[in-house]
N, C-alpha and C positions, 0 to 999 in steps of 0.2 A: 276619761271616757268621754266621747263628744255626744251631744246632745242626740244625733242620729242614731247612735248606737245604743244609748239610753233607750230610745222610744222604740227601737227595734225589739229590744228585750223585753221591754213592757209588753208590747204587742205580741209576741211570740209567746210569752208566759200566761197572758190573760186574754187575747183575742182585741182587736182594736177597739170595738165599742166598749167593754168592761175595762180594759186600761185607761181609757179616758176617764171614765166613771172613778176608777181607783184614786186616779191623778187629782181630779178635781173635789172629791166629795171625802176621801178617808182622812181622818186626821192621825198623824204618827205621832207617838210619845218620843222615840228617839230621835226625831225632827225638831223637838222643842214646841209639839202640839201645831205644827205646821202639814199642811197636805203637801203633797209630791210638787203641784204646780207652785205653790206658795215657796216651799223651800228652792225650786230652781229659780224662781223670779227673784229671790232675794240674794243669788249667787252663790249656793251651796254647790259644792263639787257634786256632778252628776255620780260618780262613782260612790261618793258617800249616799247620795238617795237610793241609788240602786241597792247598795248593801241593806239600809234601813227597810226596803220593799222587802227583799230576800227576807230579812229576820221577822218582819211583821206577818209575812204570809207563808211561809215554811218552804220558800223555793229551795228546790234540789240544790246541791251544792254543786253539782256539774254546770249549773245555770248562772252561777256567780261570776 
């Protein structure tokens, strides 16, 4: 998954402002205690980060 698709999904799911906040502020245990921004910055695969977000926030399966 490209980063543009990742951010498109984040914005669609949370809205642009809240998606930015989630990415910056919410620590996900499944990402080793990293935020979305931190995980992407260290080179984690965007699809894996998206799956972690989906799990953490109970995103409907149709959005995965």
